[in-house]
C-alpha positions as a Markdown table, in Angstrom:
| # | Residue | x | y | z |
|---|---|---|---|---|
| 1 | Unk | 15.5 | 13.7 | -32.5 |
| 2 | Unk | 13.2 | 16.7 | -32.7 |
| 3 | Unk | 13.8 | 19.8 | -30.7 |
| 4 | Unk | 12.2 | 20.0 | -27.3 |
| 5 | Unk | 8.7 | 21.6 | -27.2 |
| 6 | Unk | 8.6 | 25.1 | -25.9 |
| 7 | Unk | 6.8 | 24.5 | -22.7 |
| 8 | Unk | 7.9 | 21.3 | -20.9 |
| 9 | Unk | 7.2 | 20.1 | -17.4 |
| 10 | Unk | 10.4 | 19.8 | -15.2 |
| 11 | Unk | 12.3 | 16.5 | -15.4 |
| 12 | Unk | 11.8 | 14.1 | -12.6 |
| 13 | Unk | 14.8 | 13.7 | -10.3 |
| 14 | Unk | 17.9 | 12.5 | -12.1 |
| 15 | Unk | 21.7 | 12.7 | -11.5 |
| 16 | Unk | 23.5 | 15.7 | -12.9 |
| 17 | Unk | 25.6 | 15.1 | -16.0 |
| 18 | Unk | 28.8 | 15.4 | -14.1 |
| 19 | Unk | 27.6 | 12.8 | -11.5 |
| 20 | Unk | 27.0 | 10.1 | -14.1 |
| 21 | Unk | 29.0 | 7.0 | -13.1 |
| 22 | Unk | 29.9 | 4.3 | -15.7 |
| 23 | Unk | 29.3 | 1.5 | -13.4 |
| 24 | Unk | 25.8 | 2.8 | -12.6 |
| 25 | Unk | 25.0 | 3.3 | -16.2 |
| 26 | Unk | 26.3 | -0.1 | -17.2 |
| 27 | Unk | 24.4 | -1.7 | -14.3 |
| 28 | Unk | 21.1 | -0.2 | -15.7 |
| 29 | Unk | 21.9 | -1.2 | -19.2 |
| 30 | Unk | 22.8 | -4.8 | -18.1 |
| 31 | Unk | 19.1 | -5.8 | -18.2 |
| 32 | Unk | 18.1 | -6.9 | -21.6 |
| 33 | Unk | 14.6 | -5.1 | -21.4 |
| 34 | Unk | 16.2 | -1.9 | -20.4 |
| 35 | Unk | 18.8 | -2.2 | -23.1 |
| 36 | Unk | 15.9 | -2.8 | -25.5 |
| 37 | Unk | 14.1 | 0.3 | -24.3 |
| 38 | Unk | 17.2 | 2.6 | -24.7 |
| 39 | Unk | 18.0 | 1.1 | -28.1 |
| 40 | Unk | 14.4 | 1.6 | -29.3 |
| 41 | Unk | 14.5 | 5.3 | -28.2 |
| 42 | Unk | 17.8 | 5.8 | -30.0 |
| 43 | Unk | 16.8 | 4.2 | -33.2 |
| 44 | Unk | 13.1 | 4.8 | -33.6 |
| 45 | Unk | 12.4 | 8.0 | -31.7 |
| 46 | Unk | 10.8 | 10.6 | -33.8 |
| 47 | Unk | 9.6 | 13.1 | -31.2 |
| 48 | Unk | 10.8 | 14.5 | -28.0 |
| 49 | Unk | 9.8 | 11.9 | -25.6 |
| 50 | Unk | 7.5 | 8.8 | -25.4 |
| 51 | Unk | 5.0 | 7.1 | -23.1 |
| 52 | Unk | 5.5 | 3.6 | -21.9 |
| 53 | Unk | 2.8 | 2.5 | -24.4 |
| 54 | Unk | 4.9 | 3.6 | -27.3 |
| 55 | Unk | 7.4 | 0.8 | -26.7 |
| 56 | Unk | 4.8 | -2.0 | -27.2 |
| 57 | Unk | 6.2 | -4.1 | -24.4 |
| 58 | Unk | 4.1 | -6.9 | -23.0 |
| 59 | Unk | 4.9 | -6.5 | -19.4 |
| 60 | Unk | 2.9 | -5.5 | -16.3 |
| 61 | Unk | 2.8 | -1.7 | -15.7 |
| 62 | Unk | 4.5 | -2.2 | -12.4 |
| 63 | Unk | 7.4 | -4.0 | -14.0 |
| 64 | Unk | 7.8 | -1.3 | -16.6 |
| 65 | Unk | 7.6 | 1.4 | -14.0 |
| 66 | Unk | 10.6 | -0.3 | -12.2 |
| 67 | Unk | 12.6 | -0.5 | -15.4 |
| 68 | Unk | 12.1 | 3.1 | -16.4 |
| 69 | Unk | 12.8 | 4.3 | -12.9 |
| 70 | Unk | 16.1 | 2.3 | -12.9 |
| 71 | Unk | 17.1 | 4.0 | -16.3 |
| 72 | Unk | 16.2 | 7.4 | -14.9 |
| 73 | Unk | 18.0 | 7.0 | -11.6 |
| 74 | Unk | 21.1 | 5.8 | -13.4 |
| 75 | Unk | 21.1 | 8.9 | -15.6 |
| 76 | Unk | 20.4 | 7.0 | -18.9 |
| 77 | Unk | 17.0 | 8.5 | -19.5 |
| 78 | Unk | 15.2 | 11.7 | -18.6 |
| 79 | Unk | 11.5 | 11.4 | -17.6 |
| 80 | Unk | 8.8 | 14.2 | -17.5 |
| 81 | Unk | 5.4 | 13.9 | -15.9 |
| 82 | Unk | 2.5 | 14.9 | -18.2 |
| 83 | Unk | -0.7 | 14.5 | -16.0 |
| 84 | Unk | -0.9 | 10.8 | -15.2 |
| 85 | Unk | 1.7 | 9.6 | -17.7 |
| 86 | Unk | 5.5 | 9.8 | -17.7 |
| 87 | Unk | 7.4 | 10.2 | -20.9 |
| 88 | Unk | 11.0 | 9.2 | -21.5 |
| 89 | Unk | 14.0 | 10.2 | -23.7 |
| 90 | Unk | 17.6 | 9.2 | -23.7 |
| 91 | Unk | 20.0 | 11.8 | -22.3 |
| 92 | Unk | 22.1 | 11.6 | -25.5 |
| 93 | Unk | 24.2 | 14.7 | -24.9 |
| 94 | Unk | 25.0 | 14.0 | -21.3 |
| 95 | Unk | 26.0 | 10.4 | -22.0 |
| 96 | Unk | 28.0 | 11.1 | -25.2 |
| 97 | Unk | 29.9 | 13.8 | -23.2 |
| 98 | Unk | 30.7 | 11.5 | -20.3 |
| 99 | Unk | 31.1 | 8.1 | -22.1 |
| 100 | Unk | 31.9 | 8.7 | -25.8 |
| 101 | Unk | 30.8 | 5.7 | -27.9 |
| 102 | Unk | 28.6 | 4.0 | -25.4 |
| 103 | Unk | 25.3 | 5.0 | -27.1 |
| 104 | Unk | 26.8 | 3.8 | -30.4 |
| 105 | Unk | 27.4 | 0.4 | -28.9 |
| 106 | Unk | 23.8 | 0.3 | -27.5 |
| 107 | Unk | 22.3 | 1.3 | -30.9 |
| 108 | Unk | 24.5 | -1.3 | -32.6 |
| 109 | Unk | 23.4 | -4.1 | -30.2 |
| 110 | Unk | 21.1 | -6.8 | -31.6 |
| 111 | Unk | 18.5 | -8.3 | -29.2 |
| 112 | Unk | 18.2 | -12.0 | -29.2 |
| 113 | Unk | 14.8 | -13.5 | -29.5 |
């Protein structure tokens, strides 16, 4: 992952790293679409954060908004508002510190068609 750009908008509300709860994180990751989103960010991310369109998901915007919000509120992703769009990234350092190996499992997961 590339370093953060020098001037970033503040992140949207999210739990602090020490408030991350395994059951909440696992609950957010229990949805196959959300698991796919996190896996794609882990394996294919080349820049700091990504818009919803980067994922190439064929879902209504309202559905995607719900899934991205669930990931952010669980503490799995961080989102920043850039004008009218929100961009996401996985909170790799926070999750690895709290739940070592979890993101390795997510990255190794193979989606079923």
